C-alpha positions as CSV (number, residue, x, y, z in Angstrom):
1,M,-24.5,48.9,-29.7
2,G,-21.1,50.5,-29.7
3,L,-18.0,49.4,-27.8
4,P,-19.6,46.4,-25.8
5,S,-21.0,44.8,-29.0
6,D,-17.7,45.3,-30.8
7,C,-15.8,43.6,-27.9
8,R,-18.3,40.8,-27.9
9,Y,-17.9,40.4,-31.7
10,H,-14.1,40.2,-31.6
11,C,-14.1,37.9,-28.6
12,M,-16.5,35.6,-30.5
13,L,-14.2,35.5,-33.6
14,S,-11.2,34.7,-31.4
15,R,-13.1,31.9,-29.7
16,E,-14.3,30.5,-33.0
17,E,-10.8,30.5,-34.4
18,E,-9.7,28.4,-31.4
19,R,-12.6,26.0,-31.8
20,Q,-11.9,25.6,-35.5
21,K,-8.3,24.7,-34.9
22,L,-9.4,22.0,-32.4
23,G,-11.9,20.6,-35.0
24,Y,-15.1,21.8,-33.3
25,K,-18.1,23.0,-35.2
26,P,-19.4,26.6,-35.0
27,H,-21.3,27.4,-31.8
28,K,-24.2,29.9,-31.2
29,Y,-23.5,32.9,-29.0
30,H,-26.5,34.5,-27.3
31,G,-28.7,32.5,-29.6
32,K,-27.1,33.5,-32.9
33,W,-24.5,32.1,-35.2
34,P,-21.1,33.8,-35.6
35,F,-21.1,35.9,-38.8
36,K,-18.4,37.9,-40.4
37,R,-19.0,41.6,-40.7
38,I,-18.6,43.8,-43.8
39,H,-18.1,47.5,-43.1
40,G,-19.7,47.2,-39.7
41,I,-22.8,45.3,-41.0
42,Q,-23.2,42.2,-38.8
43,E,-25.1,40.0,-41.3
44,P,-24.5,41.4,-44.8
45,V,-26.2,38.7,-46.8
46,P,-29.5,38.8,-44.9
47,V,-29.4,42.6,-45.0
48,A,-29.1,42.7,-48.8
49,L,-31.8,40.1,-49.2
50,S,-34.2,42.0,-46.8
51,A,-33.6,45.2,-48.7
52,L,-34.4,43.4,-52.0
53,N,-37.6,41.9,-50.6
54,L,-38.6,45.4,-49.4
55,A,-38.0,46.8,-52.9
56,I,-40.1,44.1,-54.5
57,Q,-42.9,44.6,-52.0
58,F,-42.8,48.4,-52.7
59,H,-42.8,47.9,-56.5
60,G,-45.8,45.4,-56.2
61,W,-47.7,47.8,-54.0
62,I,-47.3,50.7,-56.3
63,S,-48.2,48.6,-59.3
64,F,-51.3,47.4,-57.6
65,F,-52.3,50.9,-56.6
66,I,-51.9,52.2,-60.1
67,L,-53.9,49.3,-61.5
68,V,-56.9,49.6,-59.3
69,N,-57.0,53.4,-59.2
70,Y,-56.0,54.5,-62.7
71,K,-56.4,51.5,-65.1
72,L,-59.6,49.9,-63.9
73,P,-63.1,51.5,-63.8
74,F,-64.8,52.4,-60.5
75,R,-68.2,51.5,-59.2
76,P,-71.0,54.1,-59.3
77,N,-70.2,54.8,-55.6
78,K,-66.5,55.6,-56.6
79,K,-65.2,52.3,-55.0
80,T,-63.1,49.8,-56.8
81,Y,-64.7,46.7,-58.3
82,Y,-62.2,44.5,-56.4
83,E,-63.7,43.9,-53.0
84,Y,-60.3,43.4,-51.2
85,T,-58.4,46.4,-52.4
86,G,-58.1,48.1,-49.0
87,L,-57.1,44.9,-47.3
88,W,-54.2,44.3,-49.7
89,H,-53.0,47.9,-49.2
90,V,-52.8,47.2,-45.5
91,Y,-51.0,44.0,-46.2
92,A,-48.4,45.8,-48.2
93,L,-47.7,48.2,-45.4
94,F,-47.3,45.4,-42.9
95,A,-44.9,43.6,-45.3
96,M,-42.8,46.6,-46.0
97,N,-42.6,47.4,-42.3
98,A,-41.4,43.9,-41.5
99,W,-38.7,43.8,-44.2
100,F,-37.5,47.3,-43.2
101,W,-36.9,46.2,-39.6
102,S,-35.5,42.9,-40.7
103,A,-32.8,44.8,-42.7
104,V,-32.1,47.1,-39.7
105,F,-31.9,44.2,-37.2
106,H,-29.5,42.2,-39.3
107,S,-27.3,45.2,-39.9
108,R,-26.9,45.9,-36.2
109,D,-28.2,43.6,-33.5
110,G,-29.5,45.3,-30.4
111,E,-32.3,44.8,-27.9
112,L,-34.6,47.5,-29.6
113,T,-33.9,46.4,-33.2
114,E,-34.4,42.7,-32.2
115,K,-37.8,43.4,-30.6
116,L,-38.9,45.6,-33.5
117,D,-37.9,42.9,-36.0
118,Y,-39.7,40.1,-34.2
119,S,-42.8,42.2,-33.4
120,S,-43.1,43.3,-37.1
121,A,-42.8,39.7,-38.3
122,V,-45.4,38.5,-35.9
123,A,-47.8,41.3,-36.9
124,L,-47.3,40.5,-40.6
125,M,-48.0,36.8,-40.0
126,G,-51.1,37.6,-38.0
127,Y,-52.5,40.0,-40.6
128,S,-51.6,37.5,-43.4
129,L,-53.7,34.9,-41.5
130,F,-56.6,37.2,-41.2
131,L,-56.4,38.1,-44.9
132,A,-56.2,34.5,-45.9
133,I,-59.4,33.7,-44.0
134,I,-61.2,36.8,-45.4
135,R,-60.2,36.0,-49.0
136,T,-60.6,32.3,-49.1
137,F,-64.0,32.4,-47.5
138,S,-65.1,35.5,-49.4
139,V,-66.0,37.4,-46.3
140,K,-67.4,40.7,-47.5
141,L,-69.7,41.9,-44.6
142,E,-67.9,44.4,-42.3
143,A,-69.5,42.8,-39.2
144,A,-68.2,39.3,-40.2
145,R,-64.8,40.7,-40.9
146,V,-64.7,42.2,-37.4
147,M,-65.6,38.9,-35.9
148,V,-62.8,37.2,-37.8
149,A,-60.3,40.0,-36.9
150,A,-61.1,40.1,-33.2
151,P,-59.6,36.8,-32.0
152,V,-56.6,37.1,-34.5
153,V,-55.8,40.6,-33.3
154,A,-56.2,39.7,-29.6
155,F,-53.8,36.7,-30.0
156,V,-51.2,38.6,-32.0
157,I,-51.1,41.6,-29.6
158,T,-50.9,39.2,-26.6
159,H,-48.0,37.4,-28.2
160,I,-46.1,40.6,-29.1
161,L,-46.6,41.9,-25.5
162,F,-45.3,38.5,-24.2
163,L,-42.1,38.8,-26.4
164,N,-41.5,42.5,-25.5
165,L,-42.4,42.7,-21.8
166,Y,-42.0,39.2,-20.4
167,Q,-39.6,36.9,-22.3
168,L,-38.2,36.9,-25.9
169,N,-38.6,33.2,-26.2
170,Y,-37.2,32.2,-29.7
171,G,-38.5,28.7,-29.6
172,W,-42.0,29.6,-28.7
173,N,-42.1,32.5,-31.2
174,M,-41.0,30.0,-33.9
175,K,-43.8,27.6,-33.1
176,V,-46.4,30.5,-33.2
177,C,-45.2,31.8,-36.5
178,V,-44.9,28.4,-38.1
179,T,-48.4,27.5,-36.9
180,M,-49.9,30.7,-38.4
181,G,-48.0,30.2,-41.6
182,A,-49.1,26.5,-41.9
183,I,-52.8,27.5,-41.5
184,Q,-52.4,30.1,-44.3
185,I,-50.8,27.6,-46.6
186,V,-53.5,25.1,-46.2
187,L,-56.3,27.7,-46.7
188,W,-54.7,29.1,-49.9
189,A,-54.0,25.7,-51.3
190,I,-57.5,24.3,-50.8
191,W,-59.1,27.6,-52.0
192,A,-57.1,27.6,-55.2
193,G,-58.3,24.2,-56.1
194,V,-62.0,24.6,-55.0
195,S,-62.5,28.0,-56.7
196,H,-60.6,27.0,-59.9
197,H,-58.7,30.2,-59.6
198,P,-57.0,31.2,-63.0
199,S,-53.7,31.4,-61.2
200,R,-54.1,28.3,-59.1
201,W,-50.8,26.7,-60.4
202,K,-48.9,29.8,-59.5
203,L,-50.6,29.9,-56.2
204,W,-49.7,26.2,-55.6
205,V,-46.1,27.0,-56.4
206,V,-46.1,29.8,-53.8
207,V,-47.7,27.5,-51.3
208,L,-45.2,24.7,-51.9
209,G,-42.3,27.1,-51.9
210,G,-43.5,28.7,-48.7
211,A,-43.8,25.3,-47.0
212,L,-40.3,24.3,-48.1
213,A,-38.9,27.7,-47.0
214,M,-40.4,27.2,-43.5
215,L,-38.2,24.1,-43.2
216,L,-35.1,26.4,-43.4
217,E,-36.4,28.2,-40.3
218,I,-37.0,25.0,-38.5
219,Y,-33.8,23.0,-39.4
220,D,-31.1,25.6,-38.8
221,F,-27.4,25.2,-39.7
222,P,-24.3,27.4,-39.2
223,P,-23.3,29.9,-41.8
224,Y,-21.2,28.9,-44.7
225,W,-18.0,31.0,-45.1
226,G,-19.4,33.0,-42.2
227,Y,-22.1,34.7,-44.3
228,V,-24.9,32.3,-45.4
229,D,-26.9,30.3,-42.9
230,A,-30.4,28.8,-43.1
231,H,-32.1,32.1,-42.3
232,A,-30.2,33.8,-45.1
233,L,-31.4,31.2,-47.5
234,W,-35.0,31.7,-46.3
235,H,-34.6,35.4,-47.2
236,A,-33.4,34.4,-50.6
237,T,-36.4,32.1,-51.3
238,T,-38.9,34.8,-50.4
239,I,-37.8,37.0,-53.2
240,P,-39.2,34.9,-56.2
241,L,-42.2,33.9,-54.0
242,T,-43.0,37.5,-53.3
243,Y,-42.8,38.4,-57.0
244,L,-45.0,35.5,-57.9
245,W,-47.5,36.5,-55.2
246,C,-47.8,40.0,-56.7
247,V,-48.5,38.4,-60.1
248,I,-51.3,36.3,-58.6
249,L,-52.8,39.3,-57.0
250,F,-52.9,41.2,-60.3
251,I,-55.2,38.6,-61.9
252,D,-57.2,37.7,-58.9
253,E,-60.9,37.7,-59.8
254,E,-64.3,37.2,-58.2
255,P,-66.1,33.9,-58.9
256,G,-69.0,34.5,-61.3
257,Q,-67.8,37.9,-62.4
258,P,-65.8,38.9,-65.5
259,S,-62.0,38.9,-65.3
260,S,-61.8,42.7,-65.5
261,F,-58.2,42.7,-64.4
262,R,-56.9,40.9,-67.5
263,I,-59.3,42.1,-70.1
264,L,-59.3,45.8,-69.2
265,R,-55.5,45.8,-68.9
266,L,-55.2,44.5,-72.4
267,A,-57.7,47.1,-73.7
268,D,-55.8,49.8,-71.8
269,D,-52.4,48.7,-73.2
270,E,-53.7,48.5,-76.8
271,L,-55.4,51.9,-76.8
272,S,-52.6,53.8,-74.9
273,E,-50.4,53.5,-78.0
274,N,-52.3,56.4,-79.6
275,R,-52.1,59.4,-77.3
276,D,-54.7,61.3,-79.2
277,L,-57.6,58.9,-78.6
278,K,-58.4,59.7,-74.9
279,F,-62.1,59.8,-75.6
280,H,-62.0,56.5,-77.6
281,R,-60.0,54.9,-74.8
282,M,-62.6,55.8,-72.2
283,F,-65.4,54.7,-74.5
284,N,-63.8,51.3,-75.2
285,I,-63.3,50.5,-71.5
286,R,-66.9,51.3,-70.8
287,V,-68.1,49.1,-73.7
288,H,-65.8,46.2,-72.6
289,V,-67.2,46.4,-69.1
290,L,-70.8,46.6,-70.2
291,F,-70.4,43.8,-72.7
292,L,-68.7,41.5,-70.2
293,T,-71.1,42.1,-67.3
294,L,-74.3,41.5,-69.4
295,P,-76.1,38.3,-68.5
296,S,-75.4,35.4,-70.8
297,P,-78.3,34.1,-72.9
298,T,-79.0,31.3,-70.5
299,H,-79.1,33.6,-67.5
300,F,-81.4,36.4,-69.0
301,P,-84.1,37.5,-66.5
302,T,-87.1,35.4,-67.5
303,Y,-89.4,37.4,-65.3
304,L,-89.2,40.2,-67.8
305,L,-89.8,38.3,-71.0
306,P,-91.5,35.0,-72.0
307,P,-89.1,32.0,-71.8
308,S,-89.2,31.5,-75.5
309,S,-87.8,35.0,-76.2
310,A,-85.4,35.3,-73.3
311,T,-82.5,33.5,-75.0
312,T,-83.0,35.5,-78.2
313,A,-83.1,38.9,-76.4
314,G,-79.9,38.1,-74.4
315,A,-78.1,37.1,-77.5
316,A,-79.3,40.1,-79.5
317,A,-78.2,42.5,-76.8
318,K,-74.7,41.1,-76.8
319,T,-74.6,41.0,-80.6
320,L,-75.6,44.7,-80.9
321,L,-72.9,45.7,-78.4
322,L,-70.3,43.7,-80.3
323,L,-71.3,45.3,-83.6
324,S,-71.0,48.8,-82.0
325,L,-67.6,48.0,-80.7
326,L,-66.4,46.8,-84.1
327,L,-67.8,49.9,-85.8
328,H,-66.1,52.1,-83.3
329,H,-62.7,50.4,-84.0
330,S,-63.1,50.7,-87.7
331,S,-64.1,54.4,-87.4
332,S,-61.1,55.2,-85.1
333,A,-58.7,53.4,-87.4
334,A,-60.0,55.5,-90.4
């Protein structure tokens, strides 16, 4: 990537200047548009946008890690209440790896950096497809997850080996990635509506934005001013979509279970203002969780009490807990 690439770059610029004088449009060289360098960086705009995407992914991952491990309660077996915590951690690692190698590849094009960039992107798309299937169909059994992962992993590995060992076919790779992306978009869009997810409008915005962004990858055009082409604009669109995706993740909830993400975060923020109430803070969170997870009066276990007293008992239990919570707040304020 030293002298040969520099000679190729200067020859390309000279050739493009001649073509421009003759009125010809820009031409691709070795499958890529001619870009103007800045301090040796071959594609400065995509590099900057890739780095920004990497920073947003890292910030979202750290925020999610703090939320599920320090701000929300654990199950009795010391596991998080959110069933998909581990899967999202792995997704964050795949995403950060892909954006890192994207920045490296766009800064200096070479055989190794190109293969690492394409392989990382395919791996991210494959894992995103697996995660979309697991989340939208609420697959929780480990055996079922393995059955879903096996064909996806086999296909992704085969495709990566094909690109690295046989032929780096740009057109075929584009078709594979667009197909995996389209399947994910359809799954998330349908699931958001069917499940009545509290962030379904945000999710639909991400789905629509992702679909429109894929068009930039399909309908390519030469770079404006030698810096911004269709792929660079695609990098730009992923920044707000990534941020919105992190917001959706933070308020994701299980159907039929309390929205522990939103309510416990509000309780935590309110009580953290007083640093001396550590015991009260822990007590409040436990009361909130117990109060929210109690059965509603219409779902009280009728096999324990006669039907006539089931509704009364369920309502009384919630009323007593609410009164204890109010008394606790009044005593702590005093």
